Structure formats: structure tokens, C-alpha cells
C-alpha positions as CSV (number, residue, x, y, z in Angstrom):
1,M,-97.7,77.2,-98.5
2,N,-94.2,78.3,-97.4
3,Y,-92.2,80.5,-99.7
4,V,-88.6,81.7,-99.7
5,V,-87.8,85.0,-101.4
6,G,-84.4,85.8,-102.9
7,D,-82.4,89.0,-102.6
8,V,-84.7,92.1,-102.8
9,H,-82.1,94.9,-102.5
10,G,-84.5,97.8,-101.8
11,Y,-87.0,97.2,-104.6
12,Y,-90.3,97.4,-102.7
13,D,-92.7,97.7,-105.6
14,C,-91.2,94.6,-107.3
15,L,-91.4,92.7,-104.0
16,T,-95.0,93.5,-103.3
17,K,-96.0,92.5,-106.9
18,L,-94.3,89.2,-106.4
19,L,-95.9,88.6,-103.0
20,N,-99.3,89.3,-104.6
21,K,-98.7,86.4,-106.9
22,L,-98.3,83.9,-104.1
23,K,-101.2,81.7,-103.0
24,N,-102.2,80.3,-99.7
25,I,-99.3,81.9,-97.8
26,E,-98.4,80.3,-94.5
27,N,-94.9,81.8,-94.0
28,V,-92.5,83.8,-96.1
29,Y,-88.8,83.6,-95.5
30,F,-86.2,86.0,-96.9
31,V,-82.6,85.1,-97.6
32,G,-81.2,88.5,-96.6
33,D,-80.0,91.5,-98.6
34,I,-83.3,93.2,-98.4
35,I,-81.6,96.6,-98.4
36,D,-79.2,98.7,-100.5
37,R,-79.1,99.5,-104.3
38,G,-82.9,100.1,-104.7
39,P,-84.9,103.1,-103.5
40,D,-87.0,101.7,-100.7
41,S,-85.0,99.7,-98.2
42,K,-86.8,101.3,-95.2
43,K,-90.2,100.3,-96.6
44,I,-89.1,96.7,-97.0
45,I,-87.7,96.6,-93.4
46,D,-91.0,97.9,-92.1
47,L,-93.0,95.4,-94.2
48,I,-91.0,92.4,-92.8
49,K,-91.0,93.7,-89.2
50,N,-94.8,94.3,-89.3
51,N,-95.7,90.8,-90.6
52,K,-95.6,88.1,-88.0
53,N,-95.4,85.3,-90.6
54,Y,-92.4,86.9,-92.4
55,Y,-88.9,85.7,-91.3
56,I,-85.4,86.7,-92.5
57,V,-81.8,85.7,-92.1
58,L,-78.9,88.1,-91.9
59,G,-77.4,89.0,-95.3
60,N,-74.0,90.6,-95.9
61,H,-75.6,93.9,-96.8
62,E,-77.5,94.0,-93.4
63,D,-74.2,93.2,-91.8
64,L,-72.6,96.2,-93.6
65,M,-75.5,98.4,-92.3
66,I,-75.0,97.1,-88.8
67,N,-71.2,97.8,-88.8
68,I,-70.8,100.8,-90.9
69,G,-74.3,102.3,-90.2
70,S,-73.3,102.3,-86.5
71,T,-70.3,104.5,-87.3
72,F,-72.7,106.8,-89.3
73,L,-74.8,107.1,-86.1
74,Q,-71.8,107.9,-84.0
75,N,-70.7,110.7,-86.4
76,Y,-74.2,112.0,-87.4
77,K,-74.3,115.1,-85.3
78,K,-70.8,116.1,-86.4
79,M,-71.8,115.5,-90.1
80,I,-74.9,117.6,-90.1
81,K,-72.9,120.5,-88.5
82,N,-70.0,120.2,-90.9
83,Q,-70.5,118.3,-94.2
84,N,-66.7,117.9,-94.5
85,E,-67.1,115.4,-91.6
86,Y,-69.2,113.2,-94.0
87,K,-66.2,113.2,-96.4
88,K,-63.9,112.1,-93.6
89,W,-66.3,109.4,-92.5
90,Y,-66.7,108.2,-96.1
91,Q,-63.0,108.0,-96.8
92,K,-62.2,106.3,-93.5
93,V,-65.1,103.9,-93.0
94,G,-68.2,104.5,-95.1
95,N,-67.1,103.9,-98.7
96,N,-67.4,100.1,-98.6
97,W,-71.1,100.4,-97.7
98,I,-72.0,103.5,-99.7
99,R,-70.5,102.3,-103.0
100,N,-72.4,99.0,-102.6
101,G,-75.8,100.7,-102.4
102,G,-75.7,102.1,-98.8
103,D,-76.4,105.6,-100.2
104,K,-79.8,104.4,-101.4
105,T,-80.6,103.0,-97.9
106,L,-79.7,106.3,-96.2
107,E,-81.8,108.1,-98.7
108,S,-84.8,105.8,-97.9
109,Y,-84.5,107.2,-94.3
110,N,-84.3,110.7,-95.7
111,L,-80.9,111.1,-94.0
112,Y,-78.8,111.7,-97.2
113,N,-79.2,113.3,-100.6
114,S,-76.9,111.8,-103.2
115,N,-77.6,114.5,-105.8
116,I,-76.0,117.1,-103.6
117,N,-73.8,114.7,-101.5
118,K,-75.3,116.1,-98.3
119,I,-76.3,114.6,-94.9
120,L,-79.8,115.7,-94.0
121,I,-81.2,116.6,-90.6
122,N,-84.0,114.2,-89.7
123,N,-84.1,113.4,-86.0
124,G,-87.1,111.1,-86.3
125,K,-85.6,109.0,-89.0
126,I,-82.2,108.8,-87.3
127,K,-84.0,107.2,-84.4
128,E,-85.7,104.7,-86.7
129,F,-82.4,104.0,-88.4
130,Q,-80.9,103.1,-85.0
131,E,-83.8,100.9,-84.1
132,D,-83.6,99.0,-87.4
133,I,-79.9,98.4,-86.8
134,E,-80.7,96.9,-83.4
135,W,-83.4,94.7,-85.1
136,M,-80.8,93.5,-87.6
137,K,-78.4,92.6,-84.9
138,K,-80.9,90.0,-83.7
139,L,-81.4,88.3,-87.1
140,P,-80.2,84.7,-87.3
141,L,-77.5,83.5,-89.6
142,Y,-79.7,80.6,-90.8
143,I,-83.1,79.2,-90.3
144,E,-83.6,75.4,-90.0
145,L,-87.2,74.4,-90.9
146,K,-88.6,71.8,-88.7
147,N,-90.8,69.0,-90.1
148,K,-90.0,70.1,-93.7
149,E,-87.9,68.3,-96.2
150,I,-86.9,68.5,-99.8
151,N,-85.5,65.4,-101.5
152,N,-85.4,63.7,-98.1
153,K,-83.1,66.4,-96.7
154,N,-83.5,68.9,-93.9
155,I,-84.0,72.4,-95.1
156,I,-81.6,75.2,-94.2
157,I,-82.2,78.8,-95.3
158,S,-79.1,81.0,-95.4
159,H,-77.8,84.1,-97.2
160,S,-75.0,82.4,-99.1
161,S,-74.5,78.6,-99.4
162,C,-73.5,76.9,-96.2
163,L,-73.3,73.3,-97.6
164,N,-69.5,73.1,-97.7
165,I,-69.1,74.1,-94.1
166,W,-72.2,72.8,-92.4
167,N,-70.8,69.5,-91.0
168,N,-67.8,71.1,-89.4
169,K,-69.4,74.4,-88.3
170,K,-68.7,73.5,-84.6
171,D,-65.0,73.2,-85.4
172,I,-64.5,76.8,-86.5
173,S,-65.0,80.1,-84.7
174,E,-68.3,82.0,-84.7
175,R,-66.5,84.8,-86.7
176,E,-65.3,82.3,-89.4
177,F,-68.8,80.7,-89.7
178,K,-70.5,84.1,-89.9
179,D,-68.1,85.4,-92.6
180,Y,-68.5,82.2,-94.6
181,I,-72.3,82.1,-94.5
182,L,-72.6,85.8,-95.4
183,W,-69.9,86.1,-98.1
184,N,-69.2,82.6,-99.5
185,R,-69.1,82.1,-103.3
186,E,-67.2,78.8,-103.5
187,E,-68.1,76.0,-105.7
188,I,-70.7,73.9,-103.9
189,I,-70.1,70.3,-102.7
190,E,-73.1,68.1,-102.1
191,N,-74.1,67.5,-98.5
192,P,-76.2,64.4,-97.9
193,E,-77.9,65.8,-94.9
194,I,-79.4,69.2,-95.9
195,F,-81.1,71.0,-98.7
196,N,-79.9,74.6,-98.7
197,I,-82.0,77.6,-100.0
198,F,-79.9,80.7,-100.4
199,G,-79.1,83.8,-102.5
200,H,-76.1,86.2,-102.5
201,T,-74.7,85.4,-106.0
202,P,-77.0,86.4,-108.9
203,I,-77.7,83.6,-111.3
204,Y,-78.1,84.3,-115.0
205,F,-81.6,83.2,-115.9
206,G,-81.8,81.8,-112.4
207,P,-82.7,80.2,-110.2
208,K,-80.5,77.2,-110.1
209,L,-82.2,74.1,-108.7
210,E,-80.1,71.0,-107.8
211,N,-80.7,67.9,-105.7
212,H,-79.2,69.5,-102.7
213,Y,-79.7,73.3,-103.1
214,I,-81.4,76.2,-104.9
215,N,-79.9,79.6,-105.4
216,I,-82.8,82.1,-105.7
217,D,-80.9,85.3,-106.3
218,S,-82.1,86.6,-109.6
219,G,-80.1,89.9,-109.6
220,V,-83.0,92.3,-109.2
221,Y,-80.6,95.3,-109.3
222,K,-78.9,94.3,-112.5
223,K,-80.5,96.0,-115.5
224,I,-79.3,93.3,-117.8
225,F,-81.3,90.7,-119.8
226,G,-81.4,87.5,-117.8
227,F,-81.4,89.2,-114.4
228,N,-83.4,92.1,-113.1
229,R,-86.1,90.2,-111.2
230,I,-87.0,88.7,-107.8
231,T,-87.7,85.0,-107.3
232,A,-89.9,83.2,-104.7
233,F,-89.5,79.5,-104.2
234,C,-92.4,77.3,-102.9
235,I,-91.1,74.7,-100.5
236,E,-94.0,72.3,-100.9
237,T,-94.2,72.3,-104.7
238,K,-90.6,73.3,-105.6
239,E,-92.2,75.8,-107.9
240,C,-90.6,79.2,-108.6
241,F,-92.4,82.5,-109.0
242,F,-90.9,85.6,-110.6
243,Q,-91.4,89.3,-110.8
244,D,-89.5,91.4,-113.3
245,N,-88.2,94.7,-111.9
246,I,-90.0,97.1,-114.2
């Protein structure tokens, strides 16, 4: 069986409980946003990197780590010598990532302590952080499953919905396509050619299954009734599996 897992956002324990519910696993695909907000982003990265039948597309949070995390690397030595440099970095560049859960990701590498707002010295983990950024740079924007169909449509796995732009993706720049497939929240128009599996926008009491797509982001980080869980979707049976974040 082939499964697609929605946004995980650093909740390793919740993810592993969900994976243990899945039967006859052939491949597991992730729609991105495996990091930030929850406490164990590094453990989830390692889990996916170390399993040859686990695949992942780039999410907007991974893209934030690539872009802003790279500036963290560039300023790391200055920040551990002078904590005021962290404040400068945060105000100039880092706030967009940190306030969206990047602080929890840095803590998962033991590079930052949010309780005292301090950068930590950890030469081994800063190397791993850099290696993981390089790994993320190679993640695809979408995965097209060969020899698999849902409702007689080809299957595309992406972070946010790509349905509205799929047929004219060759007519726009790579930058425009990337921004759209990572950040889009537009109302979805049916595409007769593809079935899109994606996340990005949490769905209240999700997922939302339609003839041409399913959104499997169940808002694992939202401590609100109707969210606060991770979803896995089975491609062969169109069945959804859930794990509450408890």
C-alpha cells in the first residue's frame, strides 16, 4: 500500500503512532512541512532521510529553513560570541521563520534555548543543521506517481494545491511556479487531468476529499477541537487514517 501523510510540523511521537497504524506499507509520501512548531523537527528529518521508501516534497516551512536558516549559519559564530547579534539577525531576517515555529526547529538541534532567548554552542549539531539544509535544497516541488490513478486521473503530490496552475506551468517562471506550489490558498478549480494530494491549509474536521483532490492537512499544531491530528491517505483504498496529537 502507498500512503501520503499530511503536514507533521515537528510532532514526531504523533507521526510514529500514525505510521504504526498503517498496514502493508510499500511507500510513504509526505506533503512537506515536516518541521517547525512541534518539538522534534530534527528527529522527523532523520526518520525520513533514513528510510529508503519514504519520500517528501518541499513545503513552505522547509523553504523558510533553507533561506533563513542559511543566514543563521552565516551569522552563527558571531551570535554565539555576542547574543546581541542574534537580536540583530532576528530583527533583520529571522523573525519571519522564528515566529512561525522556527525557534522549535532550532531547539530540536540544540542550537537555541527559547526560555532564555539564547543561541547555544553546539558544533556537531550546527554541522547537521547545515547538512539538512543541503538535503532540503534537493527536495522536489511535486511528485508524480507513475502507474497510479485515482478517479482515472494521474496523481500529483504537492505541498499546496497545484490544480489551478498545472496546465500552464510551462508558461510561467520557475520562481512563480515555486511560490505558487508552496504558498497557494486559492479556491480550487477542477482539473480533468490530475488528482492532487496536498496539505498546507488546515481543514476543520478534515481531510477534504473531492473528485479531483484531497487536502490532508489536519492542523496537528492547532490545539483546537476539530484539528490537532495528523492524517495519512491510502492511495489504493482512498481510506484515511488519523492520529490525534495527545
